[in-house]
DORO-276924 format. One record per atom (N, C-alpha, C, O): x negated, y negated, z negated; residue in three letters. Coordinates in steps of 0.02 Angstrom, whole numbers, plus 32768, in hexadecimal, padded with zeros to 4 digits. Example, Ala and Ser with C-alpha at 12.3 -4.5 7.8 and 13.67 -1.06 7.14 Angstrom:
2
7D6C811C7E7AALA;7D9980E17E7AALA;7D6C80A57E7AALA;7D3880A67E59ALA;7D7E80707E9ESER;7D5480357E9BSER;7D7B7FFE7E76SER;7D627FC77E6ESER;
//
This chain:
120
7E5E818C7CE4MET;7E9B818C7D0CMET;7E8E81B17D4DMET;7E5C81A77D6FMET;7EBD81DC7D5EASP;7EBB81FE7D9FASP;7ED981CE7DD3ASP;7F0981AB7DC5ASP;7EBB81CE7E0EILE;7ECF819F7E43ILE;7ED881C57E85ILE;7EAB81E97E9BILE;7F1281BC7EA2ILE;7F1E81D57EE7ILE;7F0C819C7F16ILE;7F1B81627F09ILE;7EEB81AD7F4DPHE;7EDC81787F7EPHE;7EF6818B7FC2PHE;7EF581C67FD6PHE;7F0C81597FE6LEU;7F1F815F802CLEU;7EF7812A8051LEU;7F0280EE8047LEU;7EC8813F807BHIS;7E9D8110809FHIS;7EAD811280EAHIS;7EBE81478106HIS;7EA780D98109ASP;7EB080D18151ASP;7EF680E48167ASP;7F008103819CASP;7F2880D1813FPHE;7F6F80D9814FPHE;7F81809E817BPHE;7F8080648165PHE;7F9180AB81BBARG;7F9D807581EBARG;7FE6807181FFARG;800880A3820AARG;7FFD80338202LEU;804280248215LEU;80437FEA8245LEU;80167FC08245LEU;80777FE7826EGLU;80847FAD8299GLU;80B87F838275GLU;80F07F9A8269GLU;80A67F458265LEU;80D27F19823ELEU;80D77ED4825DLEU;80AB7EBE8282LEU;810E7EB2824CLEU;81137E6B825BLEU;80F97E47821DLEU;81177E4A81E8LEU;80C17E248226ILE;80A37E0181EEILE;807D7DC58208ILE;80597DCA823AILE;80847D8D81E6GLY;805E7D5281F9GLY;80887D1381FAGLY;80C57D1581F8GLY;80657CDB81FDILE;80857C9A81FBILE;808E7C798240ILE;80B37C498247ILE;806B7C938271TYR;806F7C7582B4TYR;80AD7C9082D9TYR;80C07CC982CFTYR;80CB7C668304PRO;81087C7B8326PRO;81017CBE834CPRO;812F7CE7834APRO;80C97CC9836DTRP;80C17D088392TRP;80BF7D448364TRP;80D17D7C8378TRP;80AA7D3B8325GLU;80A77D7282F6GLU;80EC7D8882DEGLU;80F47DBE82C1GLU;811D7D5F82E9ARG;81617D7082D4ARG;81847D9E8307ARG;81BA7DB982FAARG;81647DA68341HIS;81837DCE8376HIS;81577E07838EHIS;81707E3683AEHIS;81177E05837FMET;80E87E378398MET;80CA7E5E835DMET;80A37E428336MET;80DB7E9E8356PRO;80BE7EC4831FPRO;80727EC88323PRO;80557EC88359PRO;80537ECB82E9GLN;800B7ED182E3GLN;7FFB7F1082BBGLN;80227F268291GLN;7FC17F2C82C9THR;7FAB7F6682A2THR;7F8F7F4E8260THR;7F637F23825DTHR;7FA97F6B822BVAL;7F937F5C81E8VAL;7F7A7F9E81C9VAL;7F9A7FD281CFVAL;7F407F9A81AAGLN;7F247FD58188GLN;7F2E7FCC813DGLN;7F1F7F978121GLN;7F488000811ELEU;7F51800180D5LEU;7F21803380B7LEU;7F19806B80CFLEU;7F01801E8081ASP;7ED9804B8057ASP;7EF780468011ASP;7EF580107FF2ASP;7F11807D7FF9LEU;7F35807D7FBALEU;7F1280AA7F88LEU;7EFD80E17F98LEU;7F0B80927F4BGLU;7EF580BA7F13GLU;7F2D80B67EDFGLU;7F41807F7ECBGLU;7F4680F07ECBILE;7F8280F37EA1ILE;7F71811A7E61ILE;7F6481567E64ILE;7F7280F77E29GLY;7F6681197DEAGLY;7FA081457DD7GLY;7FDA81327DDFGLY;7F91817F7DBELEU;7FC581AE7DA9LEU;7FD981A17D61LEU;7FAF818F7D38LEU;801981AA7D52PRO;802F819E7D0DPRO;801181CF7CDBPRO;800D81C07C9FPRO;7FFC820A7CF3SER;7FDC823B7CC6SER;7FB082697CF0SER;7FB182667D2ESER;7F8A82937CCESER;7F6082C37CF2SER;7F7F83097CF0SER;7F5E833B7CFCSER;7FBE830C7CE0ARG;7FE2834C7CD8ARG;7FE083787D17ARG;7FDD83B67D10ARG;7FE2835C7D51ALA;7FE583847D8EALA;7FA983B37D95ALA;7FAF83EA7DB1ALA;7F6F839F7D7BGLY;7F3583CB7D7EGLY;7F3E84097D53GLY;7F20843D7D61GLY;7F6784057D20GLU;7F76843E7CF5GLU;7FAF84687D0FGLU;7FAD84A67D0CGLU;7FE484477D28THR;8021846A7D3BTHR;802484807D83THR;804784AF7D94THR;7FFF845D7DAFASP;8001846A7DF7ASP;804784607E14ASP;805B84827E43ASP;806B842F7DF8ARG;80B084207E0DARG;80B483DA7E2AARG;809983AA7E0DARG;80D583D37E63ILE;80DD83927E83ILE;810483627E57ILE;80FA83257E5BILE;8130837B7E2EASP;815883507E02ASP;812D832D7DCDASP;814582FE7DADASP;80F083447DC2ASP;80C483277D90ASP;809182F67DAEASP;806082E47D8EASP;809D82E17DECTHR;807082B27E0DTHR;809982827E38THR;80D782837E34THR;8079825A7E5FILE;809C822F7E8FILE;8093824F7ED4ILE;805B825B7EEBILE;80CA825D7EF4ASP;80CB827F7F35ASP;80B6824C7F6BASP;80DD82207F7DASP;807982537F84TYR;806182227FB5TYR;808782247FF6TYR;808A81F28019TYR;80A5825D8007GLY;80D082608042GLY;810E8234803AGLY;812482138068GLY;812982357FFDALA;8163820A7FEEALA;814F81C17FEEALA;817681968003ALA;811381B27FD7VAL;80F9816D7FD8VAL;80F581548020VAL;810D811D802FVAL;80D8817B804CVAL;80D181688093VAL;8115815C80B2VAL;8120812A80D4VAL;8144818B80A7ALA;8186818580C4ALA;81AA814680AAALA;81C9812280D1ALA;81A58139806AARG;81C680FF804CARG;81A980BD8066ARG;81CE808E8076ARG;816780BA806BLEU;8148807D8085LEU;8159807180CELEU;8168803880E2LEU;815880A580F6LYS;816B809D813DLYS;81B280838142LYS;81C08056816ALYS;81DF809F811AGLU;8225808B811CGLU;822D80428107GLU;8250801B8127GLU;820D802F80D1SER;82137FEB80B7SER;81F37FB780E6SER;82107F8280F2SER;81B97FC680FFLEU;81937F958127LEU;81AF7F8D816DLEU;81A47F59818CLEU;81D37FBE8186ALA;81F17FB981C8ALA;82287F8481CAALA;82397F6B8200ALA;82447F738190LYS;827C7F45818CLYS;82687EFD817CLYS;82937ED28179LYS;82287EF08171ARG;82137EB08155ARG;81E17E8C8182ARG;81BD7EAA81A9ARG;81E17E4A817BHIS;81AC7E208196HIS;818D7DFC815BHIS;81B07DE08131HIS;814B7DFB8159PHE;81277DD78126PHE;80FD7DA18147PHE;80DF7DAC817BPHE;80FC7D678129ASP;80D17D318142ASP;80887D3F812EASP;805B7D378157ASP;807D7D5480F0LEU;803A7D5A80D5LEU;80287DA280C1LEU;80547DC880ADLEU;7FE97DB280C8LEU;7FD07DF380B1LEU;7FDC7DFA8066LEU;7FEB7E31804ELEU;7FD77DC48041GLU;7FE27DC67FF9GLU;80287DDE7FE7GLU;80317E067FB9GLU;805A7DC6800CALA;809F7DDA8000ALA;80AA7E248012ALA;80CD7E487FEFALA;808C7E3A8049LEU;80907E80805CLEU;80707EAD8027LEU;808E7EDE8013LEU;80357E9B8010ALA;80137EC37FDDALA;803B7EC57F9CALA;80417EFA7F7DALA;80587E8E7F89GLU;80807E8B7F4CGLU;80BE7EB77F52GLU;80D07EDA7F23GLU;80DE7EB57F8CHIS;81197EDF7F98HIS;81077F297F91HIS;812C7F507F72HIS;80CF7F3D7FAEILE;80B97F837FAAILE;80AA7F957F61ILE;80BF7FCB7F4AILE;80877F6A7F3EALA;80767F787EF8ALA;80B57F807ECEALA;80B87FAC7EA3ALA;80E77F577EDAGLN;81257F5C7EB4GLN;81487F9E7EC0GLN;81607FBE7E91GLN;814B7FB47EFEILE;81697FF57F0EILE;8145802D7EE9ILE;816480587ECAILE;8103802C7EEDLEU;80DC80627ECELEU;80E580637E82LEU;80EA80997E65LEU;80E7802A7E64ARG;80EE80277E1BARG;813580337E04ARG;814180597DD5ARG;816680147E25GLU;81AB80187E0EGLU;81CD805A7E23GLU;81F180787DFBGLU;81C3806F7E61GLU;81E680A97E79GLU;81C180EB7E6DGLU;81E081207E67GLU;817F80E87E6APHE;815881267E62PHE;8137812B7E1DPHE;8117815D7E0EPHE;813E80F87DF4GLY;812580FB7DB0GLY;80DA80F67DA8GLY;80BF810C7D75GLY;80B780DB7DDAALA;806F80D47DD5ALA;805E809E7DA2ALA;807680667DA8ALA;803480AE7D71PRO;8022807B7D3FPRO;7FF080487D5APRO;7FE980117D3FPRO;7FCC805A7D8FTRP;7F99802E7DADTRP;7F95803D7DF7TRP;7F9A80777E0CTRP;7F8C80087E1FVAL;7F8280117E68VAL;7F4E7FDF7E80VAL;7F477FA87E65VAL;7F2A7FF37EB3ARG;7F007FC67EDAARG;7F197FCB7F22ARG;7F1A80027F3FARG;7F2C7F937F3EVAL;7F477F917F82VAL;7F1A7F647FACVAL;7F107F2A7F9CVAL;7EFF7F817FE1THR;7ED77F5A8011THR;7EFE7F598053THR;7F127F8D806DTHR;7F087F1C806CVAL;7F2C7F1280ABVAL;7EFC7EF180DCVAL;7EDD7EBE80CCVAL;7EF57F0E8117THR;7EC67EF58149THR;7EEA7EEB818CTHR;7F0B7F1981A4THR;7EE17EB081A8LYS;7EF87EA481EDLYS;7EBC7EB1821ALYS;7E857E98820DLYS;7EC77ED7824ELEU;7E907EEB827ALEU;7E8F7EBF82B8LEU;7EC27EB582D9LEU;7E547EA582C8GLY;7E4A7E7E8306GLY;7E737E3E8308GLY;7E877E28833EGLY;7E7F7E2082CFMET;7EA97DE482CCMET;7E857DA582E6MET;7EA37D7C8309MET;7E467D9E82D4LEU;7E217D6382E7LEU;7DE77D758315LEU;7DC87DAA830DLEU;7DD87D498343LYS;7DA07D548370LYS;7D607D5B8348LYS;7D537D348319LYS;7D387D8B8359ASP;7CF77D99833AASP;7CFD7DB582F3ASP;7CCA7DBC82D0ASP;7D397DC582DDILE;7D427DE4829BILE;7D6C7E2382A4ILE;7DA57E1F82BBILE;7D507E5B8293ARG;7D727E9B829DARG;7DAD7EA4826EARG;7DE27EBC8282ARG;7DA37E91822EARG;7DD87E9C81FCARG;7DDD7E6181CDARG;7DAC7E4281B9ARG;7E1C7E5181BBVAL;7E2B7E1D818AVAL;7E5C7E3C8158VAL;7E8B7E5E816CVAL;7E517E318117GLY;7E7F7E4F80E8GLY;7E757E3880A1GLY;7E507E0A8093GLY;7E987E5A8074LEU;7E917E4C802ELEU;7EA07E8A8005LEU;7EC07EB9801DLEU;7E8A7E887FC7THR;7E977EBE7F97THR;7EB67EA07F59THR;7E9F7E6C7F40THR;7EEB7EC17F40ILE;7F087EAE7EFFILE;7F087EEA7ED2ILE;7F0B7F237EE9ILE;7F057EDE7E92GLU;7F0E7F127E5FGLU;7F467EFC7E32GLU;7F4B7EC27E1FGLU;7F717F2B7E20ARG;7FA77F1D7DF2ARG;7FAC7F567DC0ARG;7FA27F907DD0ARG;7FBC7F437D83GLY;7FC77F757D4FGLY;7F8B7F7F7D22GLY;7F5A7F5A7D25GLY;7F917FB27CF9ASP;7F5F7FC27CC7ASP;7F3980017CDCASP;7F5780367CE6ASP;7EF87FFB7CE2ARG;7ED080357CF8ARG;7EBA80617CBEARG;7E9780937CC8ARG;7ECE80517C82GLN;7EBD807B7C49GLN;7EE480BD7C4DGLN;7F1F80BC7C60GLN;7EC580F57C3CPRO;7EE881357C3EPRO;7F2581357C10PRO;7F2681157BDCPRO;7F57815B7C26ALA;7F9581607BFEALA;7F8B818A7BC0ALA;7FB981947B99ALA;
//
């Protein structure tokens, strides 16, 4: 399977369960691995035969600007659903990291995988 990756994609989001987190945006780092539905783009050199990562970034920014998530798990699931349903990715790995959230811990986060990683 061919995989597009976007690493160190940073956004300011409202996320968390504490009252202050509902009003103060936090920096969240996304690391995305997106399985391609086919390897055709390597043969055709056409954007229509792959997933346009610029469109992915724009769509995620648009969607996440409107939402508040309590949990990293819900945020990661939302991202995975967009990638699979709207962009046709058969498999995704989404890592979400909150930066500087806890004293003495630089990063807190989780990784989820959704879909089938077997080649199409």
